[in-house]
C-alpha positions in Angstrom: 96.6 61.8 92.7 100.2 62.4 93.8 102.0 65.7 93.7 105.5 67.2 94.2 106.7 70.6 95.2 110.1 72.0 94.0 112.2 73.6 96.7 114.7 76.3 95.8 116.8 78.7 98.0 114.9 81.9 98.5 111.4 80.6 97.9 109.0 81.7 100.7 105.6 80.1 99.6 106.7 76.5 99.7 105.0 75.8 103.0 101.8 77.4 101.9 101.8 75.3 98.7 102.6 72.1 100.6 99.8 72.8 103.1 97.3 73.5 100.3 98.2 70.3 98.4 98.1 68.3 101.5 94.7 69.6 102.5 93.1 69.2 99.1 94.6 65.9 98.1 94.7 64.3 101.5 98.4 63.4 101.3 101.5 65.5 101.6 103.4 66.2 98.3 106.9 64.9 97.7 109.6 67.5 97.9 112.2 68.0 95.2 115.4 69.9 96.1 117.4 72.1 93.6 120.1 69.5 93.0 117.8 66.5 92.5 118.1 65.1 89.0 114.9 63.0 89.1 111.3 63.6 90.2 109.1 60.8 91.7 106.2 59.4 89.8 103.6 62.0 90.4 100.6 63.5 88.6 101.3 67.2 89.4 104.5 69.2 90.0 104.3 72.7 91.5 106.9 75.4 91.7 105.9 77.9 94.4 106.5 81.6 94.7 109.2 83.6 96.4 112.5 85.1 95.4 114.6 82.2 94.3 118.4 83.0 94.5 117.5 86.5 95.6 116.1 87.3 92.1 119.7 87.9 91.0 120.3 88.4 87.2 116.6 88.1 86.4 113.7 86.6 88.4 113.9 82.9 87.9 117.0 82.9 85.7 119.3 81.0 88.1 116.6 78.6 89.3 115.8 77.7 85.6 119.3 76.3 85.2 119.2 74.0 88.2 119.1 70.2 87.8 115.7 70.0 89.3 114.3 72.2 86.5 115.8 69.9 83.9 113.9 67.1 85.6 110.7 69.2 85.6 111.2 69.8 81.8 111.6 66.1 81.2 108.4 65.3 83.2 106.5 68.1 81.4 107.6 66.6 78.0 106.1 63.3 79.2 102.7 65.0 79.8 102.9 65.5 83.6 101.0 68.6 84.7 103.1 71.5 86.1 102.1 74.6 87.8 104.3 77.6 88.4 103.0 80.3 90.7 104.5 83.8 90.9 108.3 83.2 91.0 107.4 79.7 89.7 105.8 81.3 86.6 109.0 83.4 86.1 111.1 80.2 86.4 109.0 78.3 83.8 109.4 81.2 81.4 113.2 81.4 82.0 113.4 77.6 81.5 111.6 77.9 78.2 108.6 75.9 79.3 106.3 78.9 78.7 106.7 81.7 76.2 107.0 85.5 76.8 108.7 87.5 79.6 107.9 88.8 83.0 109.1 92.4 83.5 109.0 94.9 86.3 105.6 96.1 87.3 104.7 99.4 85.5 104.6 101.1 88.9 108.1 99.9 89.6 106.8 99.0 93.0 106.2 95.7 94.8 102.4 95.0 94.8 100.7 93.0 97.5 96.9 92.9 97.4 93.8 91.1 96.3 92.8 91.2 92.6 89.9 89.9 90.5 90.6 87.2 87.9 88.5 86.2 84.9 88.6 82.5 84.0 89.4 83.1 80.3 89.5 79.4 79.4 87.6 76.9 81.6 88.4 74.1 79.2 91.9 73.2 80.6 93.1 70.6 83.0 93.7 73.4 85.5 90.3 75.2 85.2 87.7 72.6 84.4 86.1 73.1 87.8 85.4 76.8 87.1 82.8 78.3 84.9 83.7 80.0 81.6 84.1 83.7 82.3 83.8 83.2 86.1 85.3 86.1 88.2 87.3 84.9 91.2 89.3 86.6 93.9 93.0 85.9 94.3 95.9 87.6 96.1 99.1 88.8 94.4 102.5 89.6 95.8 105.2 90.5 93.2 107.6 93.1 91.8 108.1 91.6 88.4 104.7 90.3 87.2 104.3 92.4 84.0 103.7 89.8 81.4 104.8 90.6 77.8 105.1 88.7 74.6 105.8 89.8 71.0 102.9 90.3 68.7 103.2 86.9 67.0 103.5 85.0 70.3 100.6 87.0 71.7 98.4 86.3 68.7 99.2 82.6 69.0 98.4 82.5 72.8 95.1 84.3 72.2 94.1 82.2 69.2 94.9 78.9 70.8 93.1 79.7 74.0 96.3 79.6 76.0 95.4 82.6 78.1 93.8 81.0 81.1 93.4 83.9 83.6 93.1 87.6 83.0 93.0 90.4 85.6 89.4 91.6 85.7 87.4 94.7 86.7 90.3 97.1 86.4 92.5 95.2 89.0 95.6 94.6 86.8 98.3 95.2 89.3 101.4 95.2 87.0 100.5 96.4 83.5 100.5 92.9 81.9 99.7 93.0 78.2 96.0 92.1 77.5 95.6 91.8 81.3 97.2 88.4 81.2 97.5 86.7 84.6 98.1 83.1 83.6 98.9 81.0 80.5 99.3 77.4 79.6 101.8 75.9 77.1 100.5 74.6 73.7 100.0 71.1 75.0 98.0 72.4 77.9 99.9 70.6 80.7 102.0 73.5 82.0 100.4 76.5 83.7 102.1 79.7 84.8 100.3 82.4 86.8 101.3 85.3 89.0 98.5 85.3 91.5 98.6 82.9 94.5 95.6 80.5 94.5 97.1 78.5 97.3 96.4 81.4 99.7 92.6 81.3 99.1 91.6 77.6 99.5 89.8 77.5 102.9 87.5 79.5 105.1 90.3 80.6 107.3 91.9 82.4 104.3 88.7 84.4 103.8 87.5 82.4 100.8 88.0 79.4 98.7 88.2 80.8 95.2 91.7 79.2 94.5 90.6 75.7 95.6 89.0 74.7 92.3 92.3 75.2 90.5 94.1 72.5 92.5 91.0 70.2 92.5 90.9 70.5 88.7 94.6 69.7 88.4 94.3 66.8 90.9 91.3 65.3 89.2 88.9 66.0 92.1 85.4 66.6 90.9 83.7 69.9 91.8 
């Protein structure tokens, strides 16, 4: 399975994501720069975390309007799987590929710590190697991770099983509505999540709880 990582000025988790995908898939991902208008033939596209364009205007607002994101949208429409982590999640929301909004943490402070996540839907292309309801560890590092959606959108997300991850055991770090930590689009091929699974994929990280997400997306059996 081939993958690609989108590179944007201000991102700081791109090397972590490239290392994770290389280790798990056995081959380095292609890299896509902000001005690229086409993406190679790949099975998975990942937008990593950081602070693209300094988080000016709104987190992800400038990045969402770059040529590379138009190319991501085209690939997503064709059914290619897309993951946005942290700032990548914010970018996918700003680009209209996922619903809702990501607002300032209720504490109004940057949060960097480990949280617990519940696998709210294990029947997706991104979570099939997890068990339903499984509780996993995952680090977070963000200032604007407070997920919000209007009542109609929230009911649709919940009713369709589009909420994939929830903060569990009282570890919600940002005040997200319904403890939402990650969602998929209605087609199930675009995932956005605030926590960083790429930073918990090998023993040297202190655990491997994030590994199954990438193995699921890359079609690697558990």
